[in-house]
N, CA, C and O of each residue as an XYZ file, in Angstrom:
480
protein
N       0.830     -1.199      0.115
C      -0.330     -0.074     -0.237
C       0.821      1.507     -0.110
O       0.533      2.650     -0.463
N       2.213      0.975      0.554
C       2.576      2.563      1.278
C       3.890      2.837     -0.341
O       4.469      3.900     -0.563
N       4.009      1.705     -1.090
C       4.770      1.446     -2.207
C       3.936      2.544     -3.386
O       4.417      3.538     -3.930
N       2.558      1.974     -3.540
C       1.437      2.546     -4.209
C       1.480      3.778     -3.884
O       1.685      4.453     -4.892
N       1.384      4.406     -2.945
C       1.236      5.607     -2.917
C       2.105      6.662     -2.977
O       1.990      7.833     -3.339
N       3.500      5.623     -2.300
C       4.466      6.769     -3.167
C       4.711      6.994     -4.276
O       5.078      8.122     -4.606
N       4.541      5.708     -5.418
C       4.479      6.016     -6.638
C       3.667      7.116     -7.334
O       4.073      7.882     -8.208
N       2.453      7.052     -6.788
C       1.244      7.838     -7.074
C       1.938      9.756     -6.671
O       2.164     10.694     -7.436
N       2.054      9.646     -5.389
C       2.949     11.068     -5.232
C       4.017     11.291     -5.575
O       4.318     12.409     -5.158
N       4.743     10.888     -6.079
C       6.052     11.238     -6.803
C       5.285     11.358     -8.609
O       5.681     12.409     -9.114
N       4.704     10.862     -9.218
C       4.141     11.028    -10.475
C       2.906     12.304    -10.212
O       2.288     12.864    -11.117
N       2.800     12.494     -9.157
C       1.626     14.068     -9.060
C       2.757     15.158     -8.751
O       2.276     16.287     -8.842
N       3.992     15.162     -8.443
C       4.611     15.917     -8.196
C       5.102     16.330     -9.128
O       5.081     17.560     -9.172
N       5.578     15.829     -9.972
C       6.466     15.818    -11.467
C       5.146     16.370    -12.351
O       5.290     17.166    -13.279
N       4.111     15.949    -12.021
C       2.858     16.772    -12.745
C       2.891     18.259    -12.413
O       2.848     19.261    -13.126
N       2.964     18.107    -11.342
C       2.714     19.392    -10.358
C       3.528     20.586    -10.645
O       3.199     21.770    -10.725
N       4.949     19.856    -10.816
C       6.326     21.153    -11.723
C       5.599     21.408    -13.242
O       5.245     22.497    -13.695
N       5.522     20.498    -13.685
C       5.019     20.332    -15.180
C       3.639     21.484    -15.349
O       3.740     22.375    -16.192
N       2.542     21.390    -14.600
C       1.560     22.205    -14.526
C       1.905     23.673    -14.026
O       1.340     24.513    -14.726
N       2.386     24.007    -13.393
C       2.906     25.150    -13.086
C       3.638     25.850    -13.778
O       3.366     27.002    -14.115
N       4.627     25.256    -14.065
C       5.967     25.681    -15.571
C       4.899     26.186    -16.693
O       5.020     27.337    -17.112
N       3.671     25.205    -17.276
C       3.400     25.834    -18.333
C       2.381     26.312    -18.182
O       1.539     26.054    -19.042
N       1.920     27.371    -16.841
C       0.976     28.235    -16.928
C       1.619     29.754    -17.396
O       2.688     29.987    -16.833
N       1.195     30.722    -18.240
C       1.639     32.023    -18.865
C       1.539     32.816    -17.350
O       0.715     32.581    -16.466
N       2.716     33.900    -17.329
C       2.407     34.817    -16.351
C       1.388     36.104    -16.844
O       0.776     35.918    -17.896
N       1.208     37.235    -16.219
C       0.919     37.871    -16.348
C       0.979     38.941    -17.749
O       1.991     39.633    -17.853
N      -0.176     39.075    -18.883
C      -0.048     39.264    -19.924
C       1.167     38.351    -20.772
O       1.784     38.839    -21.719
N       1.296     37.562    -20.486
C       1.896     36.711    -21.671
C       0.728     35.787    -22.059
O      -0.304     35.580    -21.421
N       1.041     35.373    -23.019
C       0.410     34.917    -24.134
C       0.854     33.294    -24.162
O       1.964     32.843    -24.442
N      -0.450     32.505    -23.756
C       0.187     31.209    -24.168
C       0.156     30.565    -25.332
O       0.976     29.680    -25.580
N      -0.882     30.965    -26.267
C      -0.660     30.630    -27.748
C       0.712     31.107    -28.551
O       1.294     30.477    -29.435
N       1.037     32.307    -28.031
C       1.956     32.315    -28.754
C       3.363     31.662    -28.677
O       4.364     31.988    -29.316
N       3.260     30.909    -27.980
C       4.171     29.620    -27.920
C       4.139     28.221    -28.539
O       5.012     27.353    -28.550
N       2.779     28.231    -29.104
C       2.396     27.087    -30.139
C       2.642     28.111    -31.292
O       2.075     27.631    -32.274
N       3.271     29.395    -31.658
C       2.856     29.337    -33.287
C       2.298     30.549    -33.373
O       1.561     30.750    -34.338
N       2.497     31.526    -32.486
C       2.416     32.988    -32.695
C       0.730     33.400    -32.849
O       0.211     34.287    -33.526
N       0.194     32.515    -32.055
C      -1.372     32.508    -32.537
C      -1.832     33.636    -30.913
O      -1.127     34.140    -30.039
N      -3.349     33.630    -31.173
C      -3.643     34.258    -29.512
C      -3.970     33.409    -28.721
O      -3.405     32.316    -28.734
N      -4.915     33.684    -27.879
C      -4.826     33.175    -26.784
C      -6.271     31.618    -27.090
O      -6.622     30.769    -26.270
N      -6.474     31.698    -27.702
C      -7.560     30.995    -28.550
C      -6.703     29.186    -28.660
O      -6.799     28.393    -29.597
N      -6.276     29.092    -27.944
C      -5.577     27.743    -28.068
C      -6.945     26.383    -27.268
O      -7.504     25.356    -27.655
N      -6.925     27.110    -26.207
C      -7.639     26.561    -24.982
C      -9.520     26.867    -25.185
O     -10.450     26.343    -24.573
N      -9.540     28.073    -26.455
C     -11.038     28.200    -26.203
C     -11.257     29.638    -25.829
O     -10.565     30.118    -24.931
N     -12.036     30.266    -26.356
C     -12.259     31.750    -26.170
C     -11.710     32.571    -25.034
O     -11.525     33.769    -25.243
N     -11.400     32.007    -23.733
C     -11.525     32.212    -22.670
C     -10.299     31.959    -22.298
O      -9.917     32.508    -21.264
N      -9.268     30.979    -23.108
C      -7.791     30.665    -22.742
C      -7.812     30.015    -21.971
O      -8.815     29.434    -21.558
N      -6.601     29.915    -21.513
C      -6.131     28.684    -20.904
C      -5.915     28.592    -19.077
O      -5.376     27.746    -18.363
N      -6.512     29.694    -18.825
C      -6.179     30.389    -17.746
C      -7.112     29.282    -16.591
O      -6.637     28.829    -15.550
N      -8.263     29.071    -17.015
C      -9.269     28.573    -16.265
C      -9.171     26.897    -16.362
O      -9.796     26.129    -15.631
N      -8.633     26.670    -16.982
C      -8.496     25.010    -17.147
C      -7.103     24.802    -16.530
O      -6.945     23.700    -16.004
N      -6.054     25.659    -16.495
C      -4.529     25.309    -15.870
C      -4.997     25.746    -13.936
O      -4.575     25.214    -12.909
N      -5.706     26.562    -14.062
C      -6.157     26.931    -12.595
C      -6.568     25.409    -11.999
O      -6.157     24.767    -11.033
N      -7.581     25.137    -13.045
C      -8.454     24.066    -12.017
C      -7.283     22.844    -11.896
O      -6.796     22.286    -10.912
N      -7.065     22.690    -13.312
C      -5.523     21.441    -13.158
C      -4.691     21.551    -11.598
O      -4.451     20.693    -10.748
N      -4.484     22.564    -11.650
C      -3.625     22.622    -10.744
C      -4.135     22.544     -9.231
O      -3.556     21.766     -8.472
N      -4.983     23.165     -8.858
C      -5.966     22.979     -7.936
C      -6.249     20.922     -7.343
O      -6.268     20.200     -6.346
N      -6.400     20.902     -8.793
C      -6.668     19.090     -8.220
C      -5.471     18.734     -7.634
O      -5.346     18.410     -6.453
N      -4.239     18.816     -8.783
C      -3.468     18.362     -8.688
C      -2.826     18.447     -7.189
O      -2.250     17.566     -6.550
N      -3.125     19.840     -6.830
C      -2.254     20.448     -5.245
C      -2.898     19.328     -4.567
O      -2.228     18.538     -3.902
N      -4.110     19.220     -4.694
C      -5.048     18.710     -3.535
C      -4.783     16.859     -3.778
O      -4.921     16.046     -2.864
N      -4.488     16.593     -4.839
C      -3.979     14.974     -4.859
C      -2.758     15.083     -4.056
O      -2.641     14.251     -3.157
N      -1.813     15.960     -4.209
C      -0.443     16.050     -3.486
C      -0.285     15.854     -2.292
O       0.512     15.078     -1.766
N      -1.311     16.798     -1.619
C      -1.116     16.911      0.007
C      -2.152     15.709      0.673
O      -2.213     15.259      1.817
N      -2.949     15.394     -0.588
C      -3.937     14.041      0.284
C      -2.478     13.003      0.288
O      -2.056     12.486      1.322
N      -1.855     12.833     -1.020
C      -0.921     11.324     -0.527
C       0.263     12.066      0.589
O       0.366     11.246      1.502
N       0.976     12.992      0.819
C       1.637     13.470      1.753
C       1.351     13.080      3.323
O       2.015     12.644      4.263
N      -0.020     13.484      3.081
C      -0.907     12.921      4.778
C      -0.781     11.583      5.227
O      -0.439     11.073      6.294
N      -1.272     11.006      3.755
C      -0.970      9.622      3.930
C       0.243      8.620      3.917
O       0.318      7.416      4.161
N       1.143      9.546      3.550
C       2.708      8.937      3.470
C       3.097      8.877      5.091
O       3.592      7.917      5.682
N       2.672     10.397      5.734
C       2.885     10.224      7.014
C       2.542      9.838      7.855
O       3.179      9.812      8.908
N       0.997      9.240      7.628
C       0.532      8.286      8.534
C       0.740      7.260      8.822
O       0.773      6.756      9.945
N       0.979      6.631      7.402
C       1.596      5.150      7.037
C       3.101      5.175      8.105
O       3.288      4.566      9.159
N       4.149      6.253      7.254
C       5.290      5.985      7.811
C       5.142      5.955      9.957
O       5.603      5.212     10.823
N       4.366      7.042      9.967
C       3.965      6.793     11.629
C       3.528      5.800     12.343
O       3.897      5.753     13.517
N       2.737      4.875     11.881
C       2.439      4.109     11.878
C       2.559      2.837     11.784
O       1.759      1.995     12.193
N       3.842      2.618     11.091
C       4.445      1.537     10.672
C       4.641      0.000     11.774
O       5.496      0.185     12.640
N       4.243     -0.838     11.801
C       4.633     -1.582     13.104
C       4.995     -2.909     12.395
O       4.914     -2.993     11.170
N       5.399     -3.954     13.171
C       6.799     -4.766     12.538
C       8.197     -4.705     13.570
O       8.547     -4.050     14.552
N       8.643     -5.580     12.890
C      10.365     -5.667     13.284
C      11.079     -4.839     12.756
O      10.720     -4.643     11.595
N      11.937     -4.247     13.057
C      13.107     -3.736     12.827
C      14.380     -4.813     12.396
O      14.315     -5.989     12.753
N      15.992     -4.098     11.287
C      16.485     -5.197     11.325
C      17.502     -4.704     12.731
O      18.559     -5.222     13.091
N      16.973     -3.863     13.174
C      18.332     -2.878     14.304
C      17.960     -3.783     15.804
O      18.722     -4.497     16.456
N      16.441     -3.437     16.068
C      16.372     -4.205     17.010
C      14.569     -5.280     17.195
O      13.399     -4.910     17.092
N      14.946     -6.101     17.373
C      13.610     -6.796     16.936
C      12.485     -6.586     18.442
O      12.655     -5.980     19.500
N      11.419     -7.344     17.943
C      10.108     -6.729     18.629
C      10.361     -7.736     19.757
O      11.163     -8.626     19.474
N       9.793     -7.761     21.056
C      10.196     -8.649     22.144
C       8.968     -9.108     21.854
O       8.035     -8.587     21.243
N       9.098    -10.214     22.405
C       8.071    -11.295     22.609
C       6.959    -11.105     23.879
O       7.151    -10.160     24.643
N       5.849    -11.960     24.096
C       4.711    -11.711     24.878
C       5.680    -12.227     26.904
O       5.635    -11.768     28.046
N       6.233    -13.126     26.341
C       6.642    -13.721     27.326
C       7.838    -12.957     27.912
O       8.076    -13.124     29.108
N       8.812    -11.924     27.003
C       9.895    -11.676     27.354
C       9.221    -10.148     28.303
O       9.760     -9.525     29.218
N       8.380    -10.008     27.884
C       7.479     -8.620     28.765
C       7.174     -9.183     29.723
O       7.467     -8.520     30.718
N       6.780     -9.978     29.915
C       5.573    -10.751     31.334
C       7.209    -10.769     32.342
O       7.474    -10.230     33.417
N       7.632    -11.204     31.879
C       8.351    -12.139     33.156
C      10.201    -11.391     32.279
O      10.889    -11.400     31.258
N      10.098    -10.875     33.677
C      11.492    -10.239     33.792
C      12.657    -11.294     34.350
O      12.608    -11.959     35.385
N      13.680    -11.247     33.389
C      15.261    -12.471     33.974
C      15.594    -11.780     35.475
O      15.290    -10.630     35.792
N      16.311    -12.788     36.343
C      16.799    -12.234     37.247
C      17.803    -13.236     37.525
O      17.772    -14.465     37.580
N      18.921    -12.152     37.724
C      20.236    -12.767     37.409
C      20.914    -13.562     38.696
O      20.799    -13.274     39.887
N      21.601    -14.570     38.135
C      22.093    -15.623     38.899
C      22.888    -15.316     40.049
O      23.766    -14.825     39.340
N      23.409    -15.158     41.346
C      24.539    -15.503     42.394
C      25.604    -15.722     41.898
O      25.726    -16.935     41.731
N      27.130    -14.741     41.308
C      27.938    -15.600     41.155
C      28.735    -16.732     41.278
O      29.781    -16.325     41.785
N      28.816    -17.958     41.087
C      29.330    -19.225     41.562
C      28.530    -19.853     41.388
O      28.864    -21.038     41.371
N      27.144    -19.603     41.168
C      26.215    -20.825     40.913
C      25.956    -21.026     39.618
O      25.636    -20.159     38.805
N      26.097    -22.193     39.424
C      25.736    -22.547     37.890
C      24.721    -23.591     38.069
O      24.117    -23.793     39.123
N      24.583    -24.187     37.063
C      23.052    -25.032     36.963
C      23.023    -26.011     37.889
O      22.046    -26.237     38.603
N      24.340    -26.779     37.925
C      24.855    -28.007     38.782
C      25.120    -27.800     39.841
O      25.367    -28.770     40.558
N      25.201    -26.117     40.534
C      25.957    -26.172     41.574
C      24.116    -25.751     42.277
O      23.024    -25.671     41.714
N      24.649    -25.536     44.008
C      23.729    -25.508     44.991
C      23.875    -24.105     45.198
O      25.035    -23.710     45.075
N      22.946    -23.167     45.503
C      23.030    -21.795     45.849
C      23.307    -21.734     47.478
O      22.596    -22.399     48.232
N      24.056    -21.152     47.830
C      24.863    -20.633     49.259
C      23.571    -20.930     49.745
O      22.777    -21.093     48.819
N      22.962    -21.090     51.135
C      21.835    -20.839     52.046
C      22.021    -19.378     52.899
O      22.949    -19.324     53.705
N      21.516    -18.702     52.798
C      21.374    -17.411     53.568
C      20.907    -17.766     55.301
O      21.355    -17.301     56.349
N      20.183    -18.447     55.126
C      19.315    -18.995     56.364
C      20.785    -19.662     57.851
O      21.622    -20.059     57.040
N      21.225    -19.857     58.795
C      21.742    -19.912     59.689
C      21.486    -21.271     59.753
O      20.257    -21.341     59.771
N      22.181    -22.973     59.820
C      22.553    -23.808     60.023
C      21.517    -24.091     61.313
O      21.988    -23.527     62.301
N      20.421    -24.691     61.587
C      19.401    -25.356     62.715
C      19.968    -26.233     62.807
O      20.309    -26.827     61.785
N      20.391    -26.803     64.326
C      20.726    -28.338     64.734
C      19.490    -29.502     65.089
O      18.780    -29.298     66.074
N      19.338    -30.364     64.491
C      18.518    -31.190     64.132
C      18.354    -31.564     65.583
O      19.196    -31.576     66.481
N      16.764    -31.938     65.605
C      16.174    -32.404     67.209
C      16.859    -33.892     67.570
O      17.384    -34.660     66.765
N      16.759    -34.008     68.492
C      18.082    -34.939     69.588
C      16.465    -35.702     69.875
O      15.376    -35.151     70.040
N      16.810    -37.114     69.856
C      15.188    -38.137     70.691
C      15.854    -38.352     71.883
O      15.301    -38.962     72.798
């Protein structure tokens, strides 16, 4: 899903750059770029209305894809290469360190004083 939105976002970015560069400035004639004709290339009203609407639509798509990509990257779950996600058991039971000198086969030293056995 994120890859698909990224491809749309890049395409919209390139389209927005091209559309803005195609727009004419004040007093410039867009039709003059196509052979010296007047602004009748896009109709009697010229291309201003068409390019304004197209720029608005592409800008809205750009903003929506930007917000979606931000949301996806902020809520990305799962493991990373650097630090794997802890399992449920590791979170619930903390590891207790062993006293030095006690291994798997050794008995831990008693901290209670030895009491004598009762005599009969």
